[in-house]
N, C-alpha and C positions, 0 to 999 in steps of 0.2 A: 702369706695369704694368696689364695688362688686369684683374687681380684687384681693382683699386681703382676701376674705372670703373662707372658705373650700369648696371643691366640691367633691361630690361622683362620683367615676368612678369605675364601677364594684362593687367589694366588698371592695374597699379601700376608705377611706376619705383622700384626698390630701389637703395640707395645704394652697394652693392658686390656682388661676386660670390663672397664668402666666406660661405657659408651654414653653419648649424649642423645636423648630421644629427640625426634623432630617436634618442634614447638612453634606454633604459629604466633608471631610477635608483631606483625603488621608494621614493619619499619622500612619497607621499600618506598620509593618515591611514586608520584602520580602516574608514572608510566610502568609501574611494577618492576622497576630496575633496582637491584640491590646496590647499595653505595658504600661509602667509607664507614659509616656507622655500623652497618651489618658486618663489614669486614673486621672491624675492631672487636665487635661482640664475639664473633667466632674465634678470632685470634686469641683472645683472653682464655678461651676454653680448650686450647689445642693440646693440653696435657691428657685429655681423654683419649682412649684407645681408637674410637671412631666418633666423629661428630656427624650426626644425621641431620642435615639441614631441613628446615621447615617445609611444609606442603607448598609446592611451587607449581603454578599454573602452566598447563601445557597448551592452552589456547587463550586467545585474547577475550573470548566471550565466556570464560569460565571463572569469572570472579565471584567470590562469595563473602568477602570480608570488607576490604577497603584498599589497604596498602600492602597486600600480600605480594610476594615476589612472583615473577614469571620466568619462563625459560623457553619462549617461542620465537625469539629473534636474536640476531647477532648482538643487539644492544644489551639484551638480558645476559647473554653469555659473557659479555665484556664486563658487566656489572658484577656478576658472580666470580669472575676471575680474580677480582680484588680479594675476595674472601678466601678462595683456595690458595692463592699465592701467599697470603698472610699466614694461613694455617700451616701450609707446607713449610714456610720459612721457620715457623716455631716448632717444627718436628711433628706435626699432626697429620691426620687423614680425615677426608670428608666424603660423605655420600650426599646426593641430592634426592629428595623425595618428589617423584613425579606424581602430579595430582589433577584430577578433574572432579569438581564438586557434584556433578549430576544434578539430582533434584534439590540438593541442599544449598540452594541459592534463590534469587528472586530476579524477575525480569527487569526491575528497576536498577539492578546493578549491572545489567549486561545489555543495555541499549534496547530494551523492550522485548528481547528474545525470551521465549518461554523455556524454562529449564527442561532438560531431558533426563531420561532415566530408563530403566528396564520396563517400567510399567507406568500407569497413570496415578499411582498411589502417592499422595502428598505426605510430608512429615506432619504428623498430628500433634496437636496440643502443644505447639511451640511457636515462637516468633523469630524473625530475623531482622537485624538492623539493615535499613535501607536509607537512601538519601532523604526520604520523606518520613523517617521514623520507623519504629517497630511495626512489622506487618506479619500476618500469618504466612506460612510457607505455601506457595501456590501449588496447584496440581501440575505435575510435569507432563510432558508428552512422551510416550514410549518411542525410543529410537527405532526407526525402520531398519530392517536388515541391510538394505543397501547403504545406510549411513554408517554402519559399524566399521567398515574398513577405514573410513576417514577418521574415526576416533582412534583407531590403532595407529594410524599415521601420525596423529598428534603426539602420541607417546613416543614414537620412533624419532620424530624431529626433536621432541624434548630431550631425549637421550643424546641425540647428536649435538645439540647445543650444550648439554651438560658436559659432554666429552671436551668440546671446545673450551668450555670454562674451566677445565682442569680438575673436575671431580674424579675421585678414585673409584667410586661406585655410584650406581643409582638404585633407589629403593622405590618400587611401585607401591603407591598408596592403595591397598586393597582393604582398608579398614575403615572404622568410624562412620559407616553409612555414606561414603562418597561413591562416585560412579561405579568403580569396579566392584565395590562391596555390594551396591545395589543390584548388580547382576549375580553376585556370588550367593547371596543369602535369599532363602525362599520366603522369608517374611515380606519381602518387597517384590521379588521376581516371580510373576505369575504368567510368564510368557509360555506360548505353546509351539514356538519355532525352535530352531536348533540352538538358541541361546537361553532356553528355559526348560523347566521340567526336572530332569535328572541333575545330580551334582556335576556330572561330566559336562552337560550342556551349560549349566549356569556358570561354571568356571571357564567356559571357552573364551570369553572376552579377556578375562585376566590373563590366560596363557598366551593369547594372541598378542596382548600388549607386552607381556614378558618376552616372547619371542622377538618382537620388534626391537626391544631394548638390547637383547642378546645380539642381534644383528649388528648393533653399533659397538657395544662394549665387550662382547664375548661373555660366555656364562659365568666366568669366575669374578665378574665385577657387577653382577646383577642380583638383587634380592627383592623380597616382597614382604610387606607388613599386612597381617590380617588380624581381626579382633572378633572371632566367632561368637563370643558370649557377651560382648559389650553392647548395651542397648542404645548408646548414644545415636541421635538422629533417627529415633524410632525404628530401630533395626532388631531383627530376630532371625533365628534359623531353627528348623525343626530337628536337625541332626548335626550338631556341631562336630562330634567326633568323626563322622564320615566326611564332612567338609575338610577337616584338618588332614585326614589320611590322604584324601585325593590331592590336595594342594601339596602335601609333602612328597607324595610319590611323583607328581609332575615335575617338581623342582629337582628331585633326585634324578629323574631321567634326563634332565637338561644340564645337570652339573652345576646348578646355580650356586651362588656364593653363600646365601643365608636366607633363613626364614625368621622373621621378627613376629613374635606372638605378643600382642597387646591385651592385657587383662584388666579388668576393673579392679581386681584384687588377686594378686599373684598366687596367694596360698589357698584360695578357694579350691575345695576338692575337684570340682569340675575343671577348673583351669589347669591344676596339676596333672589331671588325666590327659588333657590336650597336649601338654608338654611331653608326656610320656609317649603319646601316639606320634607326635612329630619326630621325636627321637628315634622311634622304631623304623620310621619310613624315610628319613632324610639324614644323610650323613654329612651334610654341610654344616655351617655354623648356625646354632640355634640361639637367637637373641630373645630375651624375655624382658617385659616391661610392665609395670603396674603396682605402684605403691611400695617399692622396695626400700628397705633400709640397708645400710652397709652390712649388717650382720645377716639379714635374710638373704642378701645377694650371695654372700660368701657360702652360706649354707646350701643354697640351691646349685652353685657351681660345684661344690664338693659332692653333692648328691647326684650329679650328672643331669640335672634338669635344665641346664643352660650352659652355653659356652661363653656368654657374655650377658651383662645386664645393662639395659638403657635406663638412665635416670633423667626425669623431666624437671620437676619443680627444684630438686636440690641443685641441678646444674644451672638453672636460671639465676639463683641467688648466690652460688658459689662458683666463681669461674675457676678456682683451683680445687675443685671437688676431689680429684685423686689424691692431692697432698693432704687435704683435710681428713680423708679416709685413712691414709697411711699413718697420720699422727693421732687418729681417733679424736680429732679436735671437734669442737662445736660448729654447727652450721649457721650461717646467716639465714634469717627468715625471709620468706618471699613477700614482696610488696605487691599484693594482689591488684591494688588500684592502678598500677602501671603496667600491667601485663600487656595491654593492647593500646597504650597511649603513645603518641609520637615522641621522638627525641631520646636522649641518652639516659634520662632518669628511669631507674628500674631496668636498665638494659646493659649499659656499660659502666655504671658507677658503683656496682657492688664491690666491697673491698676483698682483697685477697688476705691471707694470714699475715703477710708482711705489712699490711695497712693500705 
């Protein structure tokens, strides 16, 4: 099967095409430092071709959940080093997802600071967990042009700390309605300056952040995740095909390692068309993610619609997912109640085939 063949991503050859998707699990400590429990979680899953670690804060005032990890200090790099060392010792490879939530947070999570975004549009018809309970998302303030270089620097420093932590790649989180996506998609971005209007302008912050990461890692170790058709966090775009083409062309010009397309449903015709557009304009590795089964992933690899497939929920509940796929064995079900709870339950206690 294609799933079990090696794949070239940037300047590395990875052992298979079964990747682990980035999955927020809020198991860091109160300082947002990754610890031994997180290291064990990722070590257990090191048989995947590439483990893309969860959304990780590039700034101390960019908290959106609770105990999500950070990568903005030496302490964060040292914490994550436990995970990368464990994964490397087990024969695996890891990427870190660099993340800023933008408007998808609340001032009560960040010392009273108002969330920032491309515009003043709040996330509608949804609530966020805060220390005082569920609250509506507040209206963000638009970032001023003179503030944007500081945001780019946060991504550069995040990449520098990720390199110190031993990660093989970084993935910039340009998906799911977080800050880079809030600039990228015109359902939120209504700016009239050089960061708004045309797709070229709306993608400017994304590419400035990518270039900052490249300055640390080199292009062959940098990728990006986008989700042009996913409506999560009240997102939309008027021309997803043009957006994907522009991002793909920009990554190709830079020699970036990979483009990671997140779909709500991977086989929806519009999502398949986006994959074809990405393939036409980007010769690096194309990773796809969105409700895949073993059989669907194999079919898309054979059809040339992906170079690798990232699995989320299946990898949560099955630390030995590649082996289970190889044997066509049954999968453990996911315990939804423990996705975001503290401790090892539902995190490091899922059984492998051997028990």
